[in-house]
Structures are given as structure tokens and as C-alpha cells.
N, C-alpha and C positions, 0 to 999 in steps of 0.2 A: 264944411262939416268939421267940428273938431274929433278927428278919429281917434284921438285918445281917449276921450271922454266917453266916446261911443262904444270903444273895446272895454271899457270899464263897465259899462251897463251890460255890455251881453255877456262878458265872463261873470258878473254876479249872478243875473241871471241862470246862467248855466251851473253855476255851483248850488244855488238856492233851490234849481226849478220851481221860480215863481217871480213872476212881474212885481209882485206886492213887496215878497220882502225884499227884494233887490232894490226897489224904490225906498223902503224902510230903512236900509243901511248905507245908501247912498246919500239921503236927506233929498232926494227927488220927489217928483210926481210919477206915478205908475204911466201917465202920457208920456212924461220926456224919458223913461226908461223904455217904454215901448219904440217911441220914435226914433230913439239910437241905435235900439237892435235893428230896426229897419233899415237905419242908414249904413248900418255894417252888411247886411246883407245886399243892400243895392250896391253897396260899393263891391261887395266880393262876387256879386251876381250868382248868388247861391241861396237856397234857403237853409238856414243854421238850426231853426229850432221848429220841434213839433207843436202847436198850440192847441188844444181842448179846452172845454170849460173846466177841467179838473185838474189836468197836468200839462207842466210844459218839459218838454225831453230833447236832447240833442239829435238832429240828423247824422248821418255818416259825416258831411261835410262840415257840421259843425263841432264833431269832435276834433277834427284836423282843426279847423280854425280856432279852437278853444286853445289847442297847446300852442299854436303860433301867437296869437294874441296875448297868452300869459308870459310867453317868451320876450316878447316886445316891451309890455307892462312891465316886467321884472328888469330889464334893460333900463326903461326909463327912471325904475327907483333907483338902481344904483346910481345912475347920473345924477338924481337928486341928492342921495346920501353924500356923494363926493362933495357936490355943491354945499350941503350943510355943514359937513366936516371944514372944508374951507372958511367958510362963515363964523366956525366955530359957537354956533347959535342952534338949540335945538326948542322947538314948541310943540304944543298939541297933548294928545292924550292917548292911553293906552289903557285895555281892557285886559286885566290878566286873571286867569283861572288858575287854580292851586291847590292841592290836598291842605287841609286845616293845618297839621303839623308843620308843614313846610313853609305855610304861608307865616305862619307865627312865629319862625325860625330864622331859618337862612334868606326866605325872600325879602322878608320884611327888612333886614339889614342892608342887604342889597340895593333894594327900593330905594331906601333912605338915602344910601352913599348916590346911586345915579339921581337922583334928585336935587342932591347939594350940588352936584356937577352942573346940572341942568336946571335951574328954579322954576325956569317956565313951563316944564312938563309937569302934566297930573297925569297920576296912575292909579285907576281903579283896579281893587283886590276883591276877586270873587272865591272867598275860602270855602271851599266845599270838596268832600269825599267824592262828591257825585259826579261822573264824568259830563263834565258842561257839552251841550251842544253848540259846537264854535259859532254855527250861524244864525241860531236861535236866541243864544245868550249876547251874541254879538262879541266874540271873544276875539281879542287880536294875538294873542299867544296863551296857550294852555300848558302848562308843567305837569306831566305824567310820568308817573312810573309804572313802567311796562318793559317787558323781554323785546317786543316789537309792536312800534305804533301800528294805526291804520295806516293801509297802504294808500288810502285815499289822501291822505295827509300830507303835507311837507313835514318833515321832523329833522331835527339837530339833537343828537345826544351831548348833554352836557355835562355828566359826571356819572360813575358807576358808584352805587350805595350799597356797602354790605348791611345785612339785617342779622340778627341776633336774637336767640331765645333766653330770657332772663327772668330772674327773680330775687328777690330781697333774702339776706342772708339768713334773717329770721325765719322766712317760709322755709327755706331749703332745711335748716336746721330741726323743724318740729315735724316736717314730713317725709314720708319714705323717698329712699333716694331714686334718683334717676338715671339710668345707665343707658336703657336703648329710648329711640323715639318714642317707642310702643308704651313704655310706662307714662308718656303725657296724658294719655286716654283716661288714666286714674288719678289725674291731680285737675285742680282748680284753673282753668286755664281763661284768661280774657281775651276776647277774639274780636276781632274787625268784623262788621256786620258781612264784610263781602268775601271772608277766607275763615273759613271753617276747618280747612285742611293746610296742615303745616310741612312741608317737605324738607328732608334733609340728602345729603350726600357723604358719601365716606368710602374712600378705597373706589372711586368709580360706580359703587353700588348707590341706589337709591330709594329713598324710605319715607312713607308718607303715611301721617297718623291721622286720625279724625280727632278734634279736640273741641271740647265745650267747658261751659264755666258759669259762674252765677251773675257776669256781666259781659256784655258786649255792645260796642257802639261803632260810630261812625268817626271816631277821632283818636289818633293815636296817643295823643296826649292825656285824654281821660283814661285810656287803658294803663298807660304807664304810670299815673298818679295812683289808679286802681293796685299795681304791683307794689309800690311803695308804701303801700299800706300793709303789706307783710300777707295778703289774703290769697295771691295767685301767681301764676306764672303767663308772662306777656313776650309776644314777637315784635319787636320793634326795628325799624330802620336805624342805622347806627348814627345818624345825626341828633335822632331824640334819647338813643340808649347811650351814646359815650359819654357824655359829662357824668353820668350816674356811675356807669361801671368804672370812671376814673376815681370816684368820691369813694367808691366800695359799699354804695346804697342800694347796688344791684349788681348780682352777680351772674356771670355766662351760665347756662345749661347747656350739657352736653357739648363742651368746648371742642371735642374731638370730631363733631359731624359739622359740616359745613352748611349754612344756610344759604340757598340761592341768592345772589345779588339781583339788585334790579337797575335798569338806566334809567337817570332821570333826563326825559327827553322834552324839547320845546316844541310845539307842535301848533302850525298855523296852517291857515287857508292859503292860497294862492292871493287872494283878495288883499292879503298885506300890504300890495304894494301901494293901496290909498294912505298908506303911513310909513314913510321910509323910516321913521322915528322906533317902528318895530323891529328891523334889523339892527338897527343900532342899539337896541336896549338888548337883544338878544345876544348879540358880540361883547356887551357889557357884562352879560349873565356868565358867557362862558369864558371871560378873561377874569372874572372873580371866582370862579368855581373850578378853578384848574385841576385841582387834585381829587382823585376819588377818595370816598369816605369810608376806610375800613375799620374793623373792630378794635376799638381801644385795648393796648395791654399784649 
């Protein structure tokens, strides 16, 4: 029995709760995956999975075996990575999920730099502000802005990105002044579909205001463009806002108030051991994005 292959099948079934999905992800038949899991159970002399016609779940013994199998496979991946580094040759494919604005800006530049170093690598980018389901969408690495990633995923924080509320000088000159966060409720605010409440901090006091406006979208770049048309106010991550703050096309609103920062995390499933290339790529992201992105000025 190839125990590593059998363990990969067992771990994939445990993570997907499905023999069919595991088989698809591993490019194996369902029968092969089922045999692999049976081989692991025979090897360990324990029942690792509860199987019904509708559901697959771990037994108590299976939970312990899953942790050990993942550790073994991760160690194997590290060994493979070391061998790849020595050979100075990477090949294969990675499927990445990232917010639209990040994918168009920071990520694309970094991906191009990585593929220039490793021309045999193919990278598929799924640009969407919807939170991808890593298993269902077959994502190797998802880049997410969040304060705290899902505990069920493996996560590595890459950088901290400040956020800023801003508008064009023309808009600010022609509308009522904004002195307190509550003033924003009376302005045309362009909002992301997932966030109609903006938070601020000043002197350890927290402020929250519900905002609305004539345009909402699931792409920050669209909202930025709307603000550049002098029609409203937008809340942007600083990687998107800073070039326009530096040029003067946008101005910071409520500069004495701090908008909460977000961590940019690389999150992935333990099944990333299938492609040691994934870890190399995450390391490359971390090396390329060494500095947090602060508000310009």
C-alpha cells in the first residue's frame, strides 16, 4: 500500500465530507478513494469515518488520525519543497481567489513577477469579492481581508492594510462640512454591498454610522471611480486610495478619526500538501509584501 497516497485520500474525504468531492479534487475515481480510506483503516485497525448515504463524518479515532496524517503530509511537503528549491525548478498550477480590487492591483503584479521567475508555473486567478468556498471552488490559496480568519482554515497574515474615507475636493467644497462620523449619514456615500456601516476610533472611543448612497457595488474600484466623479464619499483600502490621495484627486475625510485596519491573510486547507508549489507562492507573497500599507500623507 502507498500509505502517503492513502492518507491523502483520507484527509481529502475528511475535509470535504464527501468521497465524490475528494475523488474530483484528487483526480481519482470514487472507488479508488474508497479503497484508500479502507486501507488506512485496515492499517490503523480503527474505523475512521461514519458513512451513511447522505453524510460522511469523522469518528473520534478519525479526528486523531486526521491530525497525525496532516502532520505527516505537511512534513512530506516540506521535504518536497526543499528538493524543489535545490533543483531550482518549479512547475504546476495554482488556483487563487482574491478580492477584485486586490487582484487587479497588488496581486497581478506579484503573480507576474512570480511567473517570470518560474515560467513553467500557471496561475489561475478567481477575482471576486464573494468569499470563495475553498473546497467547492477548488481554491489552493484565498486572499482575504479580515480581522480574524476562520478557525477551520490554515492562515498566514501577510500585511496590514489601513482604510480611509475620502472624497474629491470638488465634492467636499460643494457640500456640508463633515466634522463627526454622524455627519456622513447626511451625505451620499458609495458603499460596498457587504458593508453599510462604517466604524471609526478616536481617543479609544468607537463610533459607528450607517451610511447609504446612490451607488453600491461589490468592487471597490467601481466605488473609487464613482468618488472620482465628484458625486460622493467612499471608504477604501489604502492600496487603492493612496495613489489618488497623493495626486490630490481624493482627500481624506475625518482625518482625526482612525478607520480600522484589516489584515490581509493567505488562507488555505491542509490539502495544500498536494502542491508544494502553494507554499512557495505564499512565501513569495510574504517576501514581496513586507511592509504594511498605511494612509498616504
